[in-house]
LUMTORNU-117338 format. One line per field, with one value per residue (C-alpha): residue number from 1; residue in one letter; x, y, z. Coordinates in steps of 0.2 Angstrom, whole numbers, plus 5000, padded with zeros to 4 digits. Layout:
<sites>
resi: NUM,...
resn: A,...
u: X,...
v: Y,...
w: Z,...
</sites>
This chain:
<sites>
resi: 1,2,3,4,5,6,7,8,9,10,11,12,13,14,15,16,17,18,19,20,21,22,23,24,25,26,27,28,29,30,31,32,33,34,35,36,37,38,39,40,41,42,43,44,45,46,47,48,49,50,51,52,53,54,55,56,57,58,59,60,61,62,63,64,65,66,67,68,69,70,71,72,73,74,75,76,77,78,79,80,81,82,83,84,85,86,87,88,89,90,91,92,93,94,95,96,97,98,99,100,101,102,103,104,105,106,107,108,109,110,111,112,113,114,115,116,117,118,119,120,121,122,123,124,125,126,127,128,129,130,131,132,133,134,135,136,137,138,139,140,141,142,143,144,145,146,147,148,149,150,151,152,153,154,155,156,157,158,159,160,161,162,163,164,165,166,167,168,169,170,171,172,173,174,175,176,177,178,179,180,181,182,183,184,185,186,187,188,189,190,191,192,193,194,195,196,197,198,199,200,201,202,203,204,205,206,207,208,209,210,211,212,213,214,215,216,217,218,219,220,221,222,223,224,225,226,227,228,229,230,231,232,233,234,235,236,237,238,239,240,241,242,243,244,245,246,247,248,249,250,251,252,253,254,255,256,257,258,259,260,261,262,263,264,265,266,267,268,269,270,271,272,273,274,275,276,277,278,279,280,281,282,283,284,285,286,287,288,289,290,291,292,293,294,295,296,297,298,299,300,301,302,303,304,305,306,307,308,309,310,311,312,313,314,315,316,317,318,319,320,321,322,323,324,325,326,327,328,329,330,331,332,333,334,335,336,337,338,339,340,341,342,343,344,345,346,347,348,349,350,351,352,353,354,355,356,357,358,359,360,361,362,363,364,365,366,367,368,369,370,371,372,373,374,375,376,377,378,379,380,381,382,383,384,385,386,387,388,389,390,391,392,393,394,395,396,397,398,399,400,401,402,403,404,405,406,407,408,409,410,411,412,413,414,415,416,417,418,419,420,421
resn: M,P,P,L,S,K,T,V,S,A,A,T,Q,A,H,L,A,G,R,F,L,S,P,S,P,T,R,L,T,K,A,L,T,A,N,I,I,Y,H,G,S,S,F,L,V,L,A,K,D,S,E,S,S,I,Q,A,Q,I,G,S,T,Q,R,Q,N,W,E,K,M,I,N,E,A,K,K,T,L,S,L,K,T,D,P,T,P,L,S,R,L,D,K,S,V,T,G,A,I,L,L,S,T,S,K,Q,K,T,R,H,L,S,R,D,P,E,S,S,T,D,L,V,K,N,Y,L,A,I,V,I,G,K,P,E,F,K,D,L,A,Q,D,P,R,T,G,V,K,R,V,V,D,E,S,T,L,E,E,E,D,T,S,K,K,K,K,K,K,V,E,V,D,E,S,K,I,E,W,E,V,T,S,T,I,S,S,D,G,S,I,S,D,L,S,R,S,G,K,E,S,R,T,V,V,R,L,L,H,S,T,P,T,F,S,L,L,H,F,R,L,L,T,G,R,K,H,Q,L,R,V,Q,A,T,A,V,L,G,T,P,I,L,G,D,F,K,Y,S,P,H,S,A,R,R,S,K,D,R,N,F,Q,Q,V,Q,Y,G,F,Q,S,Y,Y,N,L,P,Q,N,R,I,F,L,H,C,Y,N,V,A,F,P,I,W,E,K,S,F,V,D,V,Q,P,K,G,Q,S,L,K,A,E,E,G,V,E,A,A,E,A,A,E,A,K,L,S,T,L,G,R,E,E,P,K,E,V,E,Q,A,A,T,A,E,D,V,G,E,G,M,I,S,R,E,E,R,D,V,E,D,M,E,T,E,E,L,Q,Q,Q,E,V,G,S,E,R,A,T,F,T,A,E,T,L,G,E,E,Q,G,S,K,K,K,V,V,T,R,K,R,V,E,V,F,L,D,V,P,K,E,F,R,D,L,C,E,K,L,K,L,E,L,P,R,I,D,T,G,W,R,T,V,E
u: 5800,5794,5780,5788,5782,5768,5780,5790,5786,5778,5793,5806,5796,5798,5816,5820,5809,5820,5807,5818,5827,5834,5843,5833,5825,5834,5851,5846,5847,5831,5830,5833,5817,5804,5816,5834,5837,5856,5868,5886,5901,5903,5887,5868,5855,5838,5820,5815,5797,5789,5785,5802,5817,5834,5832,5816,5815,5819,5802,5793,5784,5795,5809,5802,5799,5816,5823,5811,5818,5835,5832,5823,5837,5850,5841,5839,5857,5864,5872,5880,5879,5869,5874,5881,5871,5881,5868,5853,5835,5825,5809,5796,5807,5807,5820,5836,5848,5866,5873,5890,5893,5911,5921,5934,5922,5914,5928,5932,5917,5910,5923,5912,5899,5888,5901,5912,5913,5912,5894,5881,5862,5849,5831,5813,5803,5786,5787,5773,5776,5789,5808,5812,5830,5835,5830,5837,5854,5854,5855,5872,5866,5855,5869,5862,5871,5868,5878,5887,5879,5886,5871,5859,5870,5872,5852,5852,5865,5857,5841,5850,5859,5842,5834,5820,5814,5819,5812,5825,5820,5820,5823,5840,5846,5855,5856,5869,5863,5876,5873,5879,5868,5874,5875,5858,5850,5842,5836,5840,5859,5859,5874,5892,5894,5887,5896,5895,5880,5880,5867,5861,5844,5833,5816,5808,5790,5777,5760,5754,5754,5766,5783,5793,5811,5826,5840,5858,5869,5885,5886,5876,5871,5857,5840,5850,5837,5823,5831,5838,5820,5811,5825,5834,5822,5806,5797,5794,5793,5775,5771,5786,5778,5796,5802,5788,5783,5801,5799,5789,5803,5803,5784,5769,5759,5766,5756,5763,5759,5741,5744,5752,5737,5725,5734,5735,5716,5711,5721,5719,5737,5744,5751,5769,5773,5787,5786,5804,5811,5829,5827,5846,5862,5878,5895,5911,5916,5933,5934,5949,5954,5970,5978,5993,6009,6026,6038,6053,6069,6059,6064,6082,6081,6074,6088,6102,6093,6094,6111,6116,6109,6116,6134,6131,6127,6142,6154,6146,6149,6166,6171,6165,6175,6190,6188,6198,6213,6212,6210,6226,6236,6229,6235,6252,6253,6250,6266,6275,6271,6259,6250,6240,6221,6217,6207,6191,6191,6194,6180,6167,6173,6170,6153,6148,6155,6144,6128,6130,6132,6118,6108,6115,6108,6092,6089,6095,6082,6069,6072,6072,6056,6048,6054,6048,6029,6029,6033,6021,6006,6010,6012,5998,5996,5981,5973,5960,5947,5937,5919,5903,5887,5871,5855,5839,5822,5805,5795,5780,5762,5757,5769,5765,5746,5749,5760,5745,5732,5743,5746,5766,5773,5784,5799,5798,5811,5814,5819,5836,5855,5870,5889,5898,5916
v: 4890,4905,4916,4930,4949,4953,4965,4951,4946,4928,4925,4930,4919,4905,4908,4909,4894,4884,4881,4888,4878,4893,4909,4925,4932,4948,4939,4931,4938,4936,4924,4933,4924,4910,4897,4905,4906,4908,4914,4919,4918,4898,4892,4891,4885,4883,4877,4861,4855,4838,4841,4843,4832,4829,4812,4809,4802,4815,4822,4818,4832,4832,4834,4848,4856,4855,4862,4876,4882,4879,4890,4904,4904,4906,4920,4929,4928,4930,4913,4907,4887,4876,4874,4858,4849,4845,4836,4827,4824,4811,4814,4816,4824,4844,4855,4865,4859,4865,4868,4876,4888,4886,4871,4872,4871,4858,4847,4850,4845,4833,4819,4815,4828,4820,4813,4828,4835,4854,4851,4849,4844,4843,4836,4834,4820,4814,4795,4783,4777,4782,4775,4768,4773,4765,4749,4750,4755,4740,4728,4730,4724,4740,4751,4764,4773,4790,4804,4811,4828,4835,4845,4832,4819,4832,4834,4814,4814,4826,4817,4801,4811,4818,4802,4813,4809,4824,4825,4828,4836,4822,4834,4837,4819,4814,4796,4791,4778,4767,4754,4747,4751,4746,4758,4755,4758,4742,4738,4719,4725,4732,4720,4720,4720,4737,4755,4762,4776,4786,4799,4809,4807,4817,4814,4832,4827,4812,4806,4788,4786,4799,4806,4821,4818,4828,4820,4826,4817,4811,4802,4801,4784,4782,4783,4783,4791,4781,4765,4769,4776,4759,4746,4752,4763,4755,4771,4773,4790,4795,4793,4782,4766,4759,4754,4753,4734,4728,4735,4722,4713,4728,4731,4722,4728,4717,4727,4745,4748,4747,4758,4771,4771,4772,4787,4795,4793,4798,4814,4817,4817,4821,4805,4802,4814,4809,4818,4822,4840,4846,4863,4867,4866,4872,4873,4883,4898,4907,4925,4936,4952,4962,4971,4983,4975,4982,4974,4964,4974,4990,4992,4989,5002,5014,5011,5013,5030,5036,5031,5040,5056,5055,5051,5067,5078,5072,5075,5092,5095,5090,5102,5115,5110,5109,5126,5137,5125,5127,5147,5147,5139,5149,5166,5157,5154,5172,5177,5165,5173,5175,5160,5158,5164,5177,5172,5180,5170,5154,5159,5161,5146,5135,5142,5138,5120,5118,5125,5112,5097,5102,5103,5086,5078,5086,5079,5061,5063,5069,5055,5040,5047,5047,5029,5023,5029,5024,5006,5006,5012,5001,4986,4972,4955,4943,4935,4921,4918,4902,4906,4895,4898,4892,4892,4888,4884,4884,4867,4868,4872,4854,4850,4862,4858,4840,4843,4852,4839,4826,4838,4837,4852,4859,4871,4888,4890,4906,4906,4915,4914,4919,4919,4913,4913
w: 5084,5093,5084,5074,5074,5063,5055,5047,5030,5026,5016,5029,5042,5031,5028,5046,5051,5039,5025,5012,4999,4990,4998,5002,4987,4989,4987,4971,4953,4943,4928,4910,4903,4909,4901,4903,4921,4920,4906,4907,4896,4895,4904,4900,4913,4905,4914,4906,4906,4905,4888,4881,4879,4870,4873,4864,4846,4832,4825,4842,4850,4865,4854,4844,4860,4866,4849,4849,4867,4862,4846,4857,4868,4854,4847,4863,4868,4850,4849,4834,4839,4848,4867,4872,4887,4902,4913,4907,4913,4909,4897,4910,4923,4924,4932,4928,4915,4911,4895,4889,4876,4876,4868,4882,4896,4888,4888,4906,4913,4900,4904,4917,4921,4933,4944,4945,4962,4953,4947,4961,4958,4970,4968,4974,4973,4978,4983,4987,5006,5018,5019,5034,5035,5051,5046,5030,5039,5049,5033,5025,5009,5006,5006,5017,5031,5040,5036,5052,5057,5073,5077,5076,5085,5099,5101,5102,5114,5125,5126,5131,5145,5151,5149,5140,5122,5113,5095,5082,5065,5053,5037,5044,5045,5030,5023,5010,4998,4989,4977,4960,4943,4926,4912,4904,4921,4923,4940,4939,4938,4956,4958,4960,4941,4939,4943,4960,4962,4977,4983,4999,5004,5016,5021,5021,5025,5025,5027,5029,5011,5002,5006,5000,4997,4995,4983,4980,4967,4971,4955,4939,4932,4921,4931,4947,4958,4951,4953,4971,4977,4970,4973,4989,4998,4993,4988,4970,4962,4959,4940,4937,4929,4923,4938,4951,4948,4953,4971,4977,4986,4996,4999,5005,4989,4975,4961,4963,4944,4948,4962,4951,4938,4954,4960,4943,4941,4958,4958,4939,4936,4919,4909,4906,4921,4934,4949,4951,4950,4948,4958,4960,4950,4955,4944,4944,4934,4932,4933,4925,4932,4931,4947,4949,4954,4958,4944,4950,4953,4953,4972,4968,4955,4967,4979,4966,4959,4978,4981,4965,4968,4986,4979,4966,4981,4991,4977,4976,4994,4993,4978,4990,5005,4993,4986,4998,4996,4976,4978,4990,4977,4963,4973,4976,4957,4953,4959,4948,4932,4917,4910,4928,4928,4941,4957,4951,4936,4945,4956,4942,4932,4949,4952,4933,4935,4952,4943,4928,4940,4950,4934,4929,4946,4945,4927,4933,4947,4936,4924,4936,4944,4927,4923,4940,4938,4921,4927,4941,4931,4916,4927,4928,4932,4926,4940,4938,4952,4954,4960,4961,4953,4962,4951,4959,4949,4958,4956,4942,4947,4946,4956,4970,4967,4971,4986,4993,4988,4998,5012,5009,5016,5001,5006,4998,4982,4973,4955,4952,4953,4963,4964,4979,4982
</sites>
């Protein structure tokens, strides 16, 4: 990328260079507190650290820390009941966790919240080694295939035509991993007997020893990312002692557990800390609004009112045109004898009748206009608009510090949220 002007801020340079995993900071709404990233009428997103977990045993430190965070959120937001978690994070995993404050929305997403296409979750992970996606894709048993991306394919086609090697940004290439995992998340159950699990993976950066991977969940099985990173990609997540030993079949080193302990000691890593972080959650919301509409039949009423007014005016004009004939008849009747009114009296009577009819027509017009305006002003239609909320959460300090130690380039993430159509 060509050098940018010195007047451009470092954040803008990083954003333009594609090193952002979140929108520009100016387009995000800041978090309410350090733990409450987003709060709406039905949903709540909290920042979970590695020291809190709803899955921990009752009375344990991690469980107490979770309950403390929930109580603080209830007090801050004046919630009467505990919010219901709609996503889950393992005990030692950090990131954004989605909760519901509405029973109706809970039922909508709780049928299969992790597998729902309405719920999007993106992760970052530091893994040991580098996944060889091209080699894995050649073996149909791995379930690894490349996601079609027109931009990267076009770059590769151009390089082939020119017979010149063009380096394609590897961080843009997505690979879909499909495997089967049982409900208990056991790695030995990567077979046809389990449920299908699908994940989209990107290699953001790597060194000879470590890699920074980007995961996007398409399904949500227990320990899905940890299992697939180890058993399929052969790159266990740093700090994950549960599944590391089982990756021996895809690695030359048959004692990953000792390797994990060695890295933990060498880099002075915290114990019981898995370097997997959920930095982004997206979910749907429904906004209600009322708009002015024209009631059905109102246009027909308007036409009928205009026609009635025109008919009344035509009648008046007709009476005016027939007046000479009536006057002539009255003049002839005067010679007949008594009992017939004079011409002057008839003229006065006709004028009074015309004024009364004009007043009636004016009154009808005024009444019709008032009724029409009342219907237009009082007619409202409820409109429900579906939007999406995107929440972003920066990685913890220990995650960022470790990336610096391992010389892994970590894209910038700004904490906040936004609403998109």
